[in-house]
N, C-alpha and C positions, 0 to 999 in steps of 0.2 A: 587354592591353597590359603590357609588362614595364618595370619601372623599375630604374635602376642606381645610385641614390644610395647612398653608403656613410657617411652621417653619423650613424647611430644608435650608441648605446653597444654594446659588444661583446656583451653578454648579449642585447640585443634583436635584434641582427643575427643571432646564432645561431638565435634562435627564429624569425625571419623566414625564414632559409634552410631550416629544417626544414618550416615550414608552407607555403611556397610551392611545394613539390613538387606536381606535377599531381594526384596522388591525394589530397592532404590539404588543398590550399588551399580548395577549394570547401566542404569539410566544416566549415571554420571560419567560414563566412559564413552568418549567420542568415537564414532564410527563402529562401535561395538568391537573394537580392537585396541590394543596398545601397539603403536607402530613406532619402531626404532630404525633410524637410518644411520648406518655405520659408514663414515667417510674417512678415508686414509690413503696414503701412498701404498698401493698394493703391488707395485712392480719396480720402483725406482730406488733412490738413495736411502729412503727411510723404511723400506719394505720389511727388514728384519726386526727393527725395534718396535714396530706396531703391526702394520700390514695384515696379512691373513692370520697371523698368530693372535692379533688383537681381536679379530672377528671371532676366532675360536674361543677366546676368553669371554667375550660377550655372550656367545651361545651357551657357555657353561653356566653363566648366571641365569639365563632364560630357562635352561633345563632344571636348574636347582630350585626354581620357584614353581616348577611343574608345567612350564610352557603357557601359563595363563595367570591373569590377575583379576580378582573379583568376578570370576566367571566368564571373562572374555579372553580370547587368545592373544598371544604376543606375536606380532609379525615383524620380521627383521629384513631390511633392505641393506644393500652394501654397494659401494662405488669406489672406483679409483680416481682420486683427485689429481693424480700425476704432478703433485706439488705445484699446481697452478691455481692462483686465487680465482681466476675467471672460471676455470673448470669446476672448482669446488663450489663457488657461488651459484653457477648455473645449475649444478646438480641439486643443491639444496632448494633453490627456487622451484625446480621441477617437483621435488618431494612435497613442498608445501602446496603447490598448485594442483598436483595430480594424485598424490598419495595421502595427503593430510597427515604427514609424519608428526608424531608427538614429541619425540626426542631425537636430536642429532648427536651422535656419539663419535668417539675416536678423535680425529683431527690432529694432525702432526705439524706440518709446516705452519709457522706462525702467520705468514702472509695469508694463507688459506683461512686460518682460524679467525683472523681479524675481519676478513671479508664476510665470512659466514655469520659472525656475531652481529654485524650490521643488519643482515637479513633476519636474523632471529628477533632483533628488536623491532624491526619494521613489521614483522608478521606475528608478533606476540607468540613466538615459539620458545623452545627450551633446548639448550645445548650443554653438554658436559665435555670439556676439552681435556684430554688425557695425555696427548703426545707433544703439544707445543711447549716452547720454553720461554717465549718473550714475557717478561714481567709486566709489560704494558697492557696485556690482555685483561688484567684486573686493576690496572692503573688508569691511564688516560683513555684506554679503549674498553673500560668496563661497561656493562649493560645490566639491567635487571633480569636478563633472559639467558645468562650463561654462568657456568661455574667452571673454574680452572682447578683440576684435581691433583695431578701427580707431583709437579715440581715447577719451578720457573728459574729465570736467570739470577734472581736475587740470592737465594740460598746457595746456588752453585758458586757464585762469586764469594759470598761470605764464608763458605766452607773451604773450598779449594784454594782460592787466592790468598785468603788470610793465613791459612796453614803454611803455604809456600813462602810467603813473605816472612812469617815468624821463624821459618827455618833458614833464612838468610838470602832468599831470592829477591833481591832489592830492585833490580832493573829488569823491565819486561819489554818484549816486542810482541805486539798483538797481530795474529794472523786471523782475519775475520771474514766470515761468510757475508756477502754483500746483500743482505735483506733483513727484514725486521728482527728476526731472532738474533742474528749475529750482531747487529747494531746494539740491541738491548744488552746482550751479554758483555760486549766490549765496554759499554757505558758502566754497567754494574761492577765489572772487574776493575776498571780504571779508578772508580771511587774507592773501592776497598783497598787497592794497592796504595793509592796516595794517602788515604786515611791512616794506613799502618806504616807510613814512612818510606814506601817504595816509590818508583818512578816508571812511567811508561815512556820509553825513549824512541819508540817508533810503532807505526801501525800500517798494515797494508790489507786491503780488502780484495777478496777473490770472488769471481762469479759463482753462483750456485746453480747446479753442481759443477765441480771441477775435477778432471781426471789427472791433469799434469800439474803437480805442485813444485816442480824443479825450481823455477825462477823465484817463487815465493819463499821457499825454504832457503835458497841462496841469499836472498835479501835479509831474511831473519838471522841467518848465520853470520852474515857480514856486519850486522848491527852490534855484535859483541854483547848483547843483553844476556843476563844470567838465565832468564826464563823466556821461552817462546810459548806464549799463551795461545791455545787453539780455540778460538771462538767460533767453532763450527760443530757439525754433528754428522752421524751416520757415515756413509762412504767417504765424505770429505775428510773427516777426522782420520779414518783408516788410511786413506791415501797420503795425507800429510805426515802421519807418523811413519808409514812405510818409507816415504821419500826421505824423511829425516834420518831414518836408520841407514838407508843406502848411502847417504852423504856423511855418515859418521858424526852427526851433530852431538849426540850425547857423549860419544867417546872423546870428542874434542873439548868437553867441559861444560856445554850448555845443557839445560834441563827442559824437558817438555812438560807443560801443564795442560792436560786434556780437560777442558772445562765442562764438557758434556760428553762423558764416556758411558756407553751402555754395555751391558753384559755381552751382547752379541758382538760388539766391536772387539772386546778383549778376547773373546773366544775365537774370532776370525783371525786376529793377528798373532795370537799365541803369547804365552807368558814370557818367552825368551825376549821378545821385543817390547813388552809392556810392563815387565816386572818393576816394582817400585813406584809406579805411577800413582799419584794421589788423585782422588776424585771424590765428588759428593754425589750421593745417590738417595733417592726417596724410599728405596726398598731393596732387599736382596733376598734371594730365594732361600739362603741357608742361615738367615739371621736368627731364627728361633723355631720352635716346634710348629707353631701355627703356620709360619711361612713355608716351612718344608712340607707340611701336609698338603697344602693347596698346590704347591709347585710340583709335587709328585703326581698329583691328579692331572695337572696340565701336561706334564712330561709324557704320561701314558698316552695322551691324545696326539701329541705333536713331535715327540722324540727330541724335544729341545726344552731347556729350562727357560722360564719366562723372564723377560725384561721387567723393569719397574713399570713401564708404560702398559704392558700387557696385563700385569697384575692390577694396575690401577683401573684399567677398563672394566675388569670383573668387579672390583670394589665399587666403582661409581655406578655401574649398571645395577648391581644388587641394591645399593642404597636408594636409587631411583625407584626400582620396582617395589621394594618394601614400603617406601613412602606412599606410592600410589595405592598399595593394598590397604594401608592404614587410613589414608585420607579418603578413600572411596571415589577418587576422581583422577583424571589425567589432565585437568586444567593446568596450563603452564604456570600461571601466577600463583595458584594455590600450592602446587607441588614445589615450586622454587622456595617459597616461604617455609613450607613444612620440612623440606630437606635441611634447611638451615637451623631448624629447631632440634634436629636429631644429632647427637654426637656420632662421629665416625670412628668407631672402635672395632676393628676387625683384623684379619690376618695381614692386611696391607698397612693400615693406619694405626699409629699410636698417638693418643691425645689429639685426635682430629676433630675439627669442626669447620663449618662454612661461615666465613665472615660476611659482613654486609657488602663488601666489594666483590664477592663471588669467589674469593680465594679459599680453597680448602687447605687449611693450615694443619700441619702434622709434623711430627719429628722427622728430621733428616739425618743422614749419617755420613761421616767422613770415613773413607775406605782407602786401602792401599792394595794394589795388585800384587798378588803373591809371586814368589819366585817359582820356577818349575820344581825345585826341590821341596818346597813347602806345600805344594798342591797334592791333594790325595785323590784327585779324579778330574775328569774332563771339564766339569763345570765348577770345580772348587777353585775360584779365582780371586776372591776378595777376602781381605782381613778387615773387619769393621774396627776402626780405631777409636771412634768417639761418636756419641749421639749429640746432635745439635737440637736442643729442645724447640718445640713448635713455636713458642713465643719469641725465640731468638732467631729462628731460621728465616722468616719472611719479612718483607718490607713492613715497617710499622705503619699503622693507620694514620698516625700523626704526620707522616710524610706523603700520604696518598693524594693523588690528583683525581681520584674517582669521584664522579658526580653523585654517587650514592652514599658517600661518606661525609658526615658533618664533622670537620676538623675543629 
């Protein structure tokens, strides 16, 4: 399949023109294949936000480029990391040693992603992280071998926490998942709340994952805080909100702030329990015509509307494959640099580009969960309240601890 985009810098465009000649293009492709390994939680807490649906989105991208790049086939591997850093790292190590994988995609649990990025750097590999939230992935844990695509804890805090404080939610109690993602989100929220005149009056950390949130919700309820901030995700968030509903937390006057809420979470809990919840998202299936068109294709295959992570997996995979096609090689260092030269403007990303720290910066959105009366269908659950411009959404490079950034 031939691509005609002309957005690369002139030096890269010249290199691409030379290597895309029929006699040379295939010689630049390692193993005479492009090999992609999809790593995610396929069966546990994060299954629905990425999982098999994310693999389906990746396969859509592969199919949309014709199943090959520069005359060589695209081969996809997949594995369940079971939200274990050890399992994830061992899987990727095996992919490098035995399959010579060119790209590691997916990745949800932040602890898994951080472990994998170390291997990527050690093995001169390339990874695109679409599901993880920890902002440290492109801060203190940045490498020249990975890109963080969909979202992170910094815009989640800046969007949701700032909006809630501005609406009068001055005192917060944080209920935090006890691992890298939860810690990062808690830290980012604390800074935003305090910078905007609010106060964190208590924090409790729960194991990941947790089924019984009764004692944690009771402690949060007993704190008297205006807002109970949920620095967790997936089934943990669902269980926490469900328990809070059973205990009458909202009815008693406190408000829940779900700091990482996905479409599948709201769909699972229903609008009756989640209506009015403020959240920040990187994408929504019904945000415009482009988003709807792709989402409807995805729905035809899965009978579910995609989460922002699943949409981001397609977007990032397509950006990678198009770059490989233009550059005429799958060399990780060359492709990482070339991807950063190309703007990311598609159905998923508005004003998107890849910074030197590996963060894919793009517009984010403040949304509110609709009431049952306002919804027009099963998946019509968000009202987009505001756009958070790309330049305002993510951590400024001036505050970066990334070794790749010259402050």
